[in-house]
Backbone as ProteinMPNN parsed JSONL, in Angstrom:
{"seq_chain_A": "MHKIDITKAAGKFIEKLPPKQYRQVISTIFDLRENPTPNDSKQLSGYPEYHRADIGEYRIIYRFDNDTVYIAVIGKRNDDEVYKRFKQQNL", "coords_chain_A": {"N_chain_A": [[68.212, 100.26, 101.685], [71.456, 101.661, 102.252], [72.862, 104.649, 103.647], [75.451, 106.801, 102.51], [78.701, 107.832, 103.959], [81.325, 109.779, 103.531], [84.73, 110.248, 104.365], [86.445, 113.296, 104.727], [89.164, 113.196, 103.508], [88.962, 111.072, 101.815], [87.024, 111.92, 100.071], [88.402, 114.129, 98.856], [90.441, 112.512, 97.663], [88.916, 111.114, 95.732], [87.923, 113.201, 94.137], [90.157, 113.959, 92.691], [90.813, 111.947, 90.91], [91.297, 110.534, 87.631], [88.782, 110.685, 84.985], [87.704, 108.131, 84.119], [88.501, 106.336, 86.194], [87.403, 107.64, 88.397], [84.659, 107.25, 87.763], [84.551, 104.394, 88.003], [85.124, 103.993, 90.795], [83.178, 105.705, 92.042], [80.855, 104.26, 91.177], [81.357, 101.734, 92.445], [81.168, 102.545, 95.15], [78.503, 103.372, 95.291], [77.363, 100.799, 94.704], [77.986, 99.512, 97.089], [76.146, 100.595, 98.659], [73.826, 99.164, 98.179], [74.579, 96.621, 98.693], [76.586, 96.032, 101.176], [78.454, 94.002, 101.648], [79.937, 92.565, 99.206], [80.884, 89.9, 97.253], [83.653, 90.064, 96.564], [84.575, 91.678, 98.662], [86.742, 91.933, 101.645], [87.404, 91.245, 105.133], [89.37, 93.382, 107.166], [92.392, 92.536, 108.535], [92.976, 92.617, 112.073], [91.27, 94.836, 112.207], [88.27, 94.239, 112.709], [85.771, 95.27, 112.204], [86.084, 96.797, 109.909], [86.147, 96.771, 106.173], [87.454, 95.795, 102.93], [87.408, 96.845, 99.629], [88.191, 96.269, 96.259], [88.909, 97.914, 93.295], [89.761, 97.768, 90.251], [92.849, 99.453, 90.003], [92.575, 100.609, 92.472], [91.674, 100.837, 95.988], [89.1, 100.508, 98.534], [88.593, 101.311, 101.742], [86.256, 100.557, 104.338], [83.541, 100.718, 106.575], [80.403, 99.466, 107.976], [77.076, 99.9, 109.175], [73.758, 99.321, 110.311], [72.439, 101.205, 108.809], [74.185, 102.842, 107.388], [77.081, 103.157, 105.219], [80.352, 103.704, 105.949], [82.901, 105.362, 104.416], [86.142, 105.162, 104.709], [88.853, 105.384, 103.754], [90.394, 105.763, 100.55], [92.568, 104.528, 98.14], [95.495, 103.802, 96.176], [95.761, 100.47, 95.028], [98.129, 98.718, 94.973], [99.855, 99.637, 96.647], [101.151, 100.397, 99.772], [100.477, 102.785, 101.02], [97.634, 103.324, 101.37], [96.962, 101.882, 103.566], [98.541, 103.002, 105.591], [97.614, 105.517, 105.757], [95.05, 104.983, 106.556], [95.645, 103.774, 109.182], [96.708, 106.024, 110.379], [94.352, 107.731, 110.593], [92.875, 106.321, 112.378], [94.025, 106.356, 114.92]], "CA_chain_A": [[69.486, 100.845, 101.072], [72.335, 102.293, 103.128], [73.341, 105.996, 103.271], [76.982, 106.904, 102.333], [79.367, 108.832, 104.695], [82.628, 109.629, 103.087], [85.527, 111.184, 105.024], [87.064, 114.604, 103.851], [90.272, 112.716, 102.905], [88.525, 110.057, 100.834], [86.36, 112.727, 99.161], [89.44, 114.769, 98.073], [91.125, 111.609, 96.82], [87.986, 110.842, 94.62], [87.913, 114.356, 93.251], [91.448, 113.969, 91.874], [90.81, 110.852, 90.098], [90.765, 110.773, 86.211], [87.398, 110.363, 84.783], [87.496, 106.74, 84.015], [88.64, 105.756, 87.435], [86.299, 108.277, 89.063], [83.335, 106.528, 87.616], [84.599, 103.158, 88.649], [85.119, 104.076, 92.21], [81.873, 106.053, 92.418], [79.966, 103.087, 90.909], [81.486, 100.783, 93.499], [80.651, 103.092, 96.334], [76.99, 103.162, 94.972], [77.009, 99.376, 94.818], [78.027, 99.201, 98.599], [74.86, 101.152, 99.336], [72.843, 98.116, 97.997], [75.255, 95.276, 99.258], [77.978, 96.34, 101.812], [79.402, 92.8, 101.628], [79.972, 91.919, 98.151], [81.755, 88.665, 97.292], [85.004, 90.403, 96.571], [85.143, 92.357, 99.743], [87.275, 91.068, 102.659], [87.526, 91.983, 106.366], [90.704, 93.777, 107.345], [92.875, 91.811, 109.773], [93.276, 93.684, 113.096], [90.211, 95.76, 112.368], [87.242, 93.349, 112.24], [84.64, 96.122, 111.743], [86.426, 97.277, 108.503], [86.311, 95.819, 105.222], [88.102, 96.49, 101.79], [86.859, 96.551, 98.287], [89.091, 96.576, 95.271], [88.306, 98.49, 92.062], [90.929, 98.156, 89.317], [94.028, 99.745, 90.761], [92.204, 101.362, 93.754], [91.159, 100.065, 97.144], [88.317, 101.328, 99.352], [88.501, 100.721, 103.153], [85.106, 101.041, 104.707], [82.717, 99.956, 107.551], [78.972, 99.768, 107.749], [76.136, 99.483, 110.285], [72.432, 98.891, 109.857], [71.815, 102.114, 107.87], [75.146, 103.653, 106.73], [78.336, 102.842, 104.847], [81.313, 104.783, 106.146], [84.05, 105.238, 103.555], [87.238, 105.666, 105.489], [90.057, 105.665, 103.005], [90.446, 105.33, 99.178], [93.944, 104.787, 97.72], [96.081, 102.691, 95.202], [95.772, 99.065, 95.576], [99.379, 98.043, 95.049], [100.651, 100.651, 97.44], [100.754, 100.366, 101.315], [100.129, 104.033, 101.472], [96.337, 103.356, 101.789], [96.841, 101.321, 104.977], [99.294, 103.935, 106.416], [96.601, 106.708, 105.936], [93.965, 104.333, 107.388], [96.052, 103.637, 110.515], [96.741, 107.314, 110.98], [92.987, 108.148, 110.872], [92.185, 105.518, 113.562], [94.687, 106.357, 116.108]], "C_chain_A": [[70.163, 101.771, 102.21], [72.562, 103.729, 102.617], [74.953, 105.787, 103.184], [77.49, 108.077, 103.223], [80.871, 108.611, 104.262], [83.538, 110.653, 103.921], [86.176, 112.229, 104.087], [88.205, 113.992, 102.999], [89.912, 111.887, 101.724], [87.792, 110.921, 99.685], [87.392, 113.518, 98.214], [90.169, 113.801, 97.08], [90.178, 111.297, 95.571], [87.837, 111.996, 93.637], [89.173, 114.493, 92.214], [91.752, 113.015, 90.882], [90.529, 111.206, 88.645], [89.394, 110.221, 86.003], [86.988, 108.982, 84.84], [87.483, 106.089, 85.492], [87.692, 106.333, 88.499], [85.077, 107.619, 89.033], [83.348, 105.198, 88.132], [84.501, 103.137, 90.182], [83.744, 104.531, 92.726], [80.738, 104.907, 92.294], [80.19, 102.035, 91.984], [80.92, 101.364, 94.882], [79.055, 102.982, 96.322], [76.419, 101.712, 95.283], [76.974, 98.862, 96.267], [76.741, 99.656, 99.189], [73.903, 99.925, 99.327], [73.268, 96.849, 98.813], [76.499, 95.674, 99.872], [79.009, 95.216, 101.915], [79.486, 92.052, 100.428], [80.964, 90.789, 98.161], [83.1, 88.936, 97.244], [85.509, 91.256, 97.674], [85.843, 91.489, 100.81], [87.457, 92.025, 103.896], [89.037, 92.318, 106.474], [91.207, 93.032, 108.679], [93.266, 92.857, 110.759], [92.152, 94.669, 113.239], [88.989, 94.984, 111.898], [85.92, 94.066, 111.761], [84.823, 96.702, 110.326], [86.541, 96.187, 107.428], [86.989, 96.528, 104.001], [87.424, 95.845, 100.506], [87.938, 96.99, 97.207], [88.388, 96.867, 93.968], [89.498, 98.697, 91.121], [92.176, 98.318, 90.246], [93.791, 100.447, 92.028], [91.542, 100.403, 94.84], [90.255, 101.024, 97.979], [88.25, 100.53, 100.726], [87.317, 101.366, 103.798], [84.528, 100.221, 105.859], [81.298, 100.332, 107.368], [78.158, 99.353, 109.053], [74.749, 99.25, 109.576], [71.882, 99.974, 108.806], [72.877, 103.029, 107.109], [76.445, 102.888, 106.382], [79.267, 103.856, 105.041], [82.591, 104.383, 105.255], [85.175, 105.973, 104.235], [88.334, 106.16, 104.622], [89.976, 105.043, 101.485], [91.989, 105.559, 98.768], [94.347, 103.551, 96.72], [96.171, 101.424, 95.924], [97.093, 98.423, 95.856], [100.374, 98.867, 95.845], [100.186, 100.552, 99.011], [100.305, 101.61, 101.83], [98.673, 104.034, 102.086], [96.2, 102.818, 103.252], [97.564, 102.287, 105.988], [98.237, 105.035, 106.8], [95.411, 106.239, 106.775], [94.309, 104.295, 108.869], [96.19, 105.138, 111.264], [95.482, 107.925, 111.449], [92.438, 107.557, 112.203], [93.06, 105.409, 114.775], [93.889, 106.986, 117.354]], "O_chain_A": [[69.5, 102.498, 102.949], [72.485, 104.021, 101.423], [75.573, 104.84, 103.669], [76.874, 109.141, 103.275], [81.529, 107.602, 104.516], [83.121, 111.791, 104.134], [86.393, 112.034, 102.891], [88.212, 114.262, 101.798], [90.554, 112.018, 100.681], [87.961, 110.638, 98.499], [87.246, 113.547, 96.992], [90.468, 114.129, 95.932], [90.687, 111.237, 94.452], [87.646, 111.779, 92.44], [89.11, 115.056, 91.121], [92.706, 113.114, 90.11], [89.667, 112.042, 88.373], [88.914, 109.384, 86.768], [86.026, 108.638, 85.527], [86.536, 105.406, 85.882], [87.234, 105.613, 89.386], [84.437, 107.394, 90.06], [82.335, 104.758, 88.677], [83.816, 102.284, 90.748], [83.178, 103.94, 93.646], [79.888, 104.697, 93.159], [79.193, 101.458, 92.418], [80.265, 100.64, 95.632], [78.441, 102.534, 97.291], [75.383, 101.451, 95.894], [76.179, 98.008, 96.66], [76.3, 99.088, 100.188], [73.242, 99.661, 100.332], [72.48, 96.17, 99.47], [77.504, 95.681, 99.162], [80.19, 95.41, 102.206], [79.133, 90.874, 100.491], [81.826, 90.747, 99.038], [83.848, 88.15, 97.825], [86.698, 91.574, 97.712], [85.515, 90.304, 100.855], [87.619, 93.242, 103.81], [89.87, 91.599, 105.923], [90.526, 92.956, 109.702], [93.826, 93.886, 110.381], [92.047, 95.309, 114.286], [88.684, 95.073, 110.709], [85.111, 93.502, 111.024], [83.855, 97.047, 109.648], [86.907, 95.029, 107.628], [87.097, 97.754, 104.024], [87.018, 94.69, 100.376], [88.508, 98.071, 97.352], [87.431, 96.198, 93.577], [90.172, 99.724, 91.207], [92.486, 97.484, 91.097], [94.76, 100.876, 92.655], [90.971, 99.353, 94.544], [90.583, 102.202, 98.125], [87.922, 99.347, 100.81], [87.273, 102.595, 103.855], [84.999, 99.108, 106.096], [80.967, 101.33, 106.727], [78.608, 98.54, 109.861], [74.683, 99.015, 108.369], [70.978, 99.666, 108.029], [72.491, 103.871, 106.298], [76.876, 102.048, 107.173], [79.129, 104.898, 104.4], [83.183, 103.309, 105.357], [85.187, 107.2, 104.336], [88.723, 107.32, 104.76], [89.521, 103.915, 101.301], [92.57, 106.614, 99.025], [93.652, 102.552, 96.532], [96.54, 101.271, 97.088], [97.232, 97.675, 96.824], [101.589, 98.755, 95.683], [99.01, 100.627, 99.366], [99.785, 101.655, 102.945], [98.454, 104.627, 103.142], [95.38, 103.307, 104.029], [97.169, 102.332, 107.153], [98.037, 105.387, 107.963], [94.852, 106.985, 107.579], [93.509, 104.677, 109.723], [95.865, 105.369, 112.429], [95.433, 108.552, 112.507], [91.7, 108.175, 112.971], [92.893, 104.497, 115.584], [94.415, 107.027, 118.467]]}, "name": "protein", "num_of_chains": 1, "seq": "MHKIDITKAAGKFIEKLPPKQYRQVISTIFDLRENPTPNDSKQLSGYPEYHRADIGEYRIIYRFDNDTVYIAVIGKRNDDEVYKRFKQQNL"}
């Protein structure tokens, strides 16, 4: 089982979610501990070490190694803001 490492920005985003969406996102993050490459995850183009997972209207951008899943950004799925924040963090 992998450990979870969440960035400060992703943690703050999670804290502000409504209860139902909070449970969905947290559940998906815990699922990534067991299987960091679920069937519905995809690699990010231009960032081969990063993947994305969609949960309802939200998207998680993450990477993983042998023992840890690193949650980089969480944001609205239908909004390019999540990718803008991701690119700002990785400059």
